[in-house]
C-alpha positions in Angstrom: -3.3 10.5 -10.4 -0.6 12.0 -8.2 1.4 10.9 -5.2 -0.5 12.3 -2.7 -4.2 11.4 -4.0 -2.2 7.6 -3.9 -1.1 7.8 -0.5 -4.5 9.1 1.0 -6.2 6.4 -1.1 -3.7 3.2 0.1 -4.3 4.6 3.7 -7.3 4.9 4.2 -7.7 0.9 2.7 -5.6 -0.1 5.7 -7.5 2.4 8.0 -11.0 0.7 7.1 -10.2 -1.8 10.0 -8.0 -0.4 12.0 -6.6 3.0 12.6 -2.8 3.6 11.7 -1.0 4.3 15.0 -0.3 8.1 15.7 3.7 7.5 15.6 3.4 6.5 12.0 1.0 8.8 10.5 3.2 11.3 9.6 6.1 9.2 9.0 4.2 6.8 6.6 7.7 5.8 5.3 8.5 3.7 9.0 5.1 2.0 9.0 6.2 -1.5 7.5 2.4 -2.9 7.7 3.3 -5.9 6.8 5.9 -7.1 9.1 4.2 -5.8 12.1 0.9 -7.5 11.8 -1.5 -4.8 11.4 -2.8 -6.5 8.6 -3.1 -10.1 7.8 -2.5 -12.2 4.9 -6.2 -12.1 4.3 -6.6 -8.6 4.4 -3.1 -8.3 2.4 -4.9 -10.4 -0.5 -7.9 -7.8 -0.6 -5.6 -5.1 -0.3 -3.8 -6.0 -3.5 -7.2 -6.8 -5.3 -8.5 -3.2 -4.8 -5.1 -1.3 -5.8 -5.4 -3.3 -9.1 -8.6 -2.9 -9.5 -8.9 0.7 -8.6 -5.5 1.6 -10.8 -6.2 -1.0 -13.7 -2.6 -2.3 -12.9 -1.0 -6.7 -12.0 1.7 -6.5 -9.4 3.9 -9.4 -10.2 4.6 -11.7 -7.2 8.4 -10.2 -7.0 7.3 -6.7 -6.9 4.6 -8.0 -4.1 7.5 -9.7 -2.0 9.9 -6.9 -2.2 11.0 -4.3 0.9 8.8 -1.6 -1.3 5.8 -3.3 -0.9 5.7 -2.8 2.6 4.8 0.3 3.4 2.5 3.1 1.5 5.3 5.3 -0.2 6.8 1.8 -1.5 3.4 1.1 -2.9 3.0 4.8 -4.3 6.1 4.1 -6.0 4.8 1.1 -8.0 2.0 1.9 -8.7 3.4 5.2 -10.3 6.1 3.6 -12.7 3.0 0.9 -13.8 0.7 4.3 -14.7 3.6 6.0 -16.8 3.8 2.7 -19.0 
């Protein structure tokens, strides 16, 4: 799966409850959806489960707690790295 498809998939999961703010739509690198409170801890859990199920991967605690995991492009990078293995 290519980068654009992964980003689209991740964005669609996040937007099921509420829309990503317009100011971040074109600049996802700056949208920290965790620290901003866009999703709560329970939503984060289900977000992770959906990603792991879709891509048949497993995130480590270190990856989940990393800065990369707080932005869509960062998660995309983690997913792509796991899919290449």
